[in-house]
Backbone bond lengths (Angstrom), bond angles and torsions (degrees), N, CA, C in turn:
res aa  C-N    CA-C-N  psi(-1)  N-CA   C-N-CA  omega(-1)  CA-C   N-CA-C  phi
1 Q - - - 1.460 - - 1.526 108.91 -
2 V 1.311 116.23 132.59 1.462 122.07 -179.75 1.518 108.73 -112.68
3 Q 1.320 115.65 135.13 1.463 120.86 177.60 1.514 110.55 -126.41
4 L 1.325 115.74 141.57 1.455 122.44 173.06 1.521 107.21 -118.65
5 V 1.310 116.52 123.41 1.456 121.04 -178.46 1.520 109.26 -119.95
6 E 1.323 114.98 117.75 1.463 121.24 -178.38 1.523 110.41 -96.96
7 S 1.314 115.60 155.24 1.457 121.54 174.28 1.521 108.77 -154.80
8 G 1.335 115.67 164.48 1.451 120.16 173.25 1.510 116.25 107.47
9 G 1.329 118.34 -4.98 1.448 119.79 177.88 1.524 111.21 -72.26
10 G 1.332 115.43 175.44 1.451 119.45 178.43 1.515 112.04 159.46
11 L 1.321 114.14 -166.88 1.462 122.25 179.56 1.525 108.66 -102.67
12 V 1.323 115.49 131.15 1.468 120.30 -179.49 1.519 108.72 -143.05
13 Q 1.325 115.96 151.15 1.451 120.28 178.01 1.529 110.74 -78.55
14 P 1.316 117.22 155.98 1.471 119.37 175.41 1.524 110.86 -54.40
15 G 1.337 114.44 136.84 1.454 120.79 -176.45 1.511 113.88 89.94
16 G 1.322 116.66 -8.69 1.457 121.34 -178.76 1.516 113.09 -81.83
17 S 1.332 114.43 -175.67 1.466 120.80 -176.18 1.522 110.76 -132.77
18 L 1.317 115.18 152.35 1.457 123.53 171.51 1.520 108.21 -143.41
19 R 1.326 115.40 155.62 1.458 120.26 175.32 1.522 108.33 -126.08
20 L 1.322 115.88 120.21 1.458 121.89 177.82 1.526 109.71 -95.52
21 S 1.334 114.63 145.58 1.462 120.98 175.19 1.515 109.02 -129.51
22 C 1.323 115.97 150.87 1.463 121.14 176.66 1.521 108.00 -144.53
23 A 1.319 115.46 116.38 1.460 121.14 179.61 1.521 109.94 -103.93
24 V 1.320 115.85 131.37 1.464 122.32 179.11 1.522 108.62 -102.52
25 S 1.318 116.67 130.37 1.460 120.27 -179.85 1.526 109.73 -136.78
26 G 1.337 115.37 163.76 1.452 120.22 177.76 1.519 112.03 115.04
27 S 1.325 115.06 -150.69 1.468 120.92 -176.38 1.528 109.43 -81.40
28 I 1.320 115.05 89.79 1.457 121.24 -175.15 1.511 109.58 -118.58
29 F 1.326 116.40 125.60 1.458 120.16 171.94 1.515 109.18 -95.10
30 S 1.314 115.53 -50.52 1.464 120.76 175.90 1.516 108.15 -157.39
31 I 1.316 115.68 155.07 1.456 121.78 178.17 1.515 108.02 -117.72
32 D 1.315 116.47 123.54 1.467 119.82 177.72 1.527 108.28 -81.78
33 T 1.310 117.55 -99.41 1.457 120.59 -177.35 1.530 110.92 -88.73
34 M 1.320 115.01 138.77 1.465 121.71 170.87 1.519 107.05 -120.38
35 G 1.310 115.51 143.21 1.458 116.47 -176.03 1.507 113.17 -155.30
36 W 1.326 113.48 173.25 1.462 122.05 176.38 1.522 109.69 -123.55
37 Y 1.316 114.53 136.25 1.453 122.80 174.28 1.522 107.17 -123.42
38 R 1.320 116.07 166.28 1.460 119.16 174.79 1.523 109.95 -143.92
39 Q 1.327 113.70 155.80 1.456 119.89 178.25 1.514 108.88 -140.48
40 A 1.322 115.48 116.90 1.450 121.79 176.53 1.523 108.88 -91.38
41 P 1.332 117.94 157.76 1.467 120.50 -179.59 1.530 111.62 -55.82
42 G 1.323 115.58 129.91 1.448 120.87 177.99 1.514 115.37 77.57
43 K 1.333 116.72 4.33 1.468 120.32 -179.11 1.526 110.73 -120.95
44 Q 1.326 115.27 163.12 1.453 120.28 177.70 1.530 110.08 -78.69
45 R 1.317 114.44 155.69 1.461 119.70 175.12 1.525 108.58 -65.77
46 E 1.341 116.48 137.56 1.454 120.44 -177.68 1.528 110.72 -133.52
47 L 1.325 114.39 150.52 1.454 120.71 178.66 1.528 109.73 -71.20
48 V 1.337 115.22 136.71 1.461 120.90 175.47 1.531 110.09 -105.75
49 A 1.328 116.51 -52.38 1.465 120.43 -178.54 1.525 109.21 -161.97
50 G 1.332 115.43 155.88 1.453 120.45 177.37 1.515 110.73 -145.17
51 I 1.335 115.23 155.55 1.460 120.36 178.48 1.520 108.01 -141.17
52 R 1.314 115.66 126.29 1.461 121.36 -177.42 1.530 110.53 -85.96
53 S 1.298 116.80 165.46 1.457 120.72 -177.67 1.517 111.78 -61.66
54 G 1.322 116.77 -29.46 1.460 120.52 178.25 1.510 113.65 -79.21
55 G 1.334 116.33 -8.79 1.455 120.39 176.12 1.511 115.65 106.66
56 S 1.334 118.44 -9.17 1.461 118.44 179.49 1.520 109.99 -68.78
57 I 1.309 115.55 144.84 1.464 122.74 -171.23 1.523 109.68 -128.96
58 Y 1.313 115.27 146.78 1.459 120.05 173.63 1.519 108.64 -141.57
59 Y 1.330 114.58 150.54 1.461 122.38 -177.75 1.519 110.01 -131.71
60 A 1.328 114.99 150.84 1.456 119.63 167.11 1.527 107.74 -69.72
61 D 1.314 116.01 148.64 1.468 119.79 -177.28 1.525 111.98 -57.74
62 F 1.329 117.23 -33.41 1.455 119.65 -173.03 1.527 113.15 -74.24
63 V 1.340 119.12 -6.03 1.466 120.32 177.29 1.525 113.22 -120.35
64 K 1.308 117.05 -2.32 1.463 119.59 -179.47 1.530 111.02 -58.51
65 G 1.331 114.33 131.86 1.451 120.30 -179.20 1.514 114.17 86.43
66 R 1.330 117.79 -10.21 1.466 121.20 -178.86 1.529 112.07 -115.60
67 F 1.327 117.21 -37.64 1.469 122.12 -177.37 1.521 109.92 -108.40
68 T 1.324 115.71 146.95 1.462 121.28 177.08 1.517 109.32 -132.78
69 I 1.328 116.38 122.70 1.460 121.44 178.18 1.530 109.07 -99.30
70 S 1.326 115.69 145.08 1.461 120.87 177.39 1.530 107.85 -151.84
71 R 1.328 115.87 166.33 1.460 119.09 178.77 1.516 110.01 -145.07
72 D 1.323 114.08 152.47 1.460 122.64 175.05 1.516 105.71 -118.21
73 N 1.324 116.79 101.29 1.460 120.40 -175.51 1.530 112.24 -65.40
74 A 1.311 117.67 -30.69 1.465 120.41 179.63 1.524 111.01 -66.50
75 K 1.325 116.30 -28.61 1.460 121.04 -179.49 1.524 112.66 -104.09
76 N 1.342 116.99 1.89 1.474 120.81 -176.93 1.528 110.86 50.40
77 T 1.300 115.88 45.28 1.455 121.53 -174.58 1.530 110.30 -128.65
78 V 1.323 114.98 139.80 1.449 121.60 175.39 1.524 108.59 -118.06
79 Y 1.314 115.48 143.45 1.456 121.50 -178.47 1.527 109.90 -123.98
80 M 1.323 115.17 158.58 1.450 119.36 170.24 1.522 108.91 -143.62
81 Q 1.310 115.33 114.08 1.456 121.84 175.24 1.521 107.84 -87.01
82 M 1.324 115.89 122.16 1.464 121.31 -177.22 1.520 108.88 -115.03
83 N 1.315 116.16 115.03 1.460 122.41 179.39 1.520 110.32 -115.08
84 S 1.319 115.56 165.30 1.474 121.43 178.29 1.524 111.19 49.71
85 L 1.303 116.04 47.26 1.463 120.41 -176.35 1.520 111.56 -65.90
86 K 1.331 113.95 144.75 1.458 122.29 -178.60 1.526 109.62 -118.93
87 P 1.324 118.39 156.56 1.471 119.37 177.19 1.529 112.40 -54.95
88 E 1.310 118.06 -33.35 1.468 120.51 179.71 1.523 113.47 -71.94
89 D 1.324 117.16 -5.72 1.467 120.14 173.54 1.531 111.45 -83.27
90 T 1.318 116.88 -5.67 1.457 120.67 179.15 1.527 110.46 -61.56
91 A 1.333 116.07 124.90 1.461 121.50 -176.34 1.525 108.97 -178.12
92 V 1.318 115.26 170.70 1.464 120.61 166.30 1.527 106.75 -89.31
93 Y 1.310 116.41 127.07 1.454 121.80 -177.97 1.535 108.96 -102.30
94 Y 1.325 114.98 130.22 1.458 121.94 -177.19 1.522 110.66 -116.53
95 C 1.303 115.05 137.53 1.453 121.90 173.76 1.528 108.44 -89.47
96 N 1.315 116.08 144.85 1.469 122.22 179.76 1.521 109.14 -134.06
97 A 1.336 116.38 140.74 1.462 120.49 178.16 1.522 109.89 -135.93
98 D 1.308 115.60 133.03 1.467 122.74 177.73 1.525 107.42 -103.13
99 L 1.355 115.45 110.82 1.454 120.05 -178.57 1.527 111.55 -102.80
100 G 1.323 116.07 15.23 1.462 120.88 177.88 1.509 113.42 97.89
101 G 1.320 117.54 -8.34 1.461 121.51 175.58 1.511 107.55 -124.44
102 P 1.326 117.57 -129.12 1.469 118.30 175.82 1.525 110.57 -68.97
103 D 1.334 116.89 150.66 1.459 120.47 176.25 1.527 109.74 -71.45
104 Y 1.326 114.80 151.29 1.456 120.74 175.21 1.527 109.00 -115.46
105 W 1.332 114.93 147.21 1.468 121.13 -177.01 1.518 110.87 -126.52
106 G 1.323 114.91 148.47 1.445 120.08 170.49 1.520 110.36 -83.20
107 Q 1.333 115.06 178.36 1.453 120.61 -175.98 1.528 112.22 -82.48
108 G 1.325 116.84 -12.94 1.454 120.92 179.72 1.514 112.37 96.97
109 T 1.325 115.40 146.88 1.462 121.49 175.62 1.526 108.04 -134.37
110 Q 1.318 115.88 133.36 1.461 120.99 -175.35 1.525 110.61 -79.92
111 V 1.321 115.48 131.26 1.465 122.35 171.79 1.523 106.95 -119.43
112 T 1.321 115.88 122.16 1.457 121.24 179.52 1.516 108.79 -123.11
113 V 1.328 115.82 124.27 1.467 121.90 179.91 1.522 107.16 -112.69
114 S 1.323 115.16 109.86 1.461 119.69 -174.81 1.512 110.21 -158.15
115 S 1.325 115.37 147.87 1.456 119.77 175.90 1.531 110.21 -94.51
């Protein structure tokens, strides 16, 4: 059984910062890509950022220069530092992990950007 547990969401003012974490536990041999997605009310889930096991990184255009994804392979954990947050970043953020078979998802963490 594989579990992804996210933390770090919350309420922040525009221009503020948050750091999300996602720890993967359970029957893990190796983790290929780890990533973050988000889903705002009434919208489809969309990719925010991803990081491959080799270290290559990709971002959605709307977060480039503001968000930074990283991972600690020893801890099976992925992080996302979110700076210069905007109200349009408000969404439930989901962690995703590719273990070579079906993708696994976390339960989601709410990020609300509001004054």
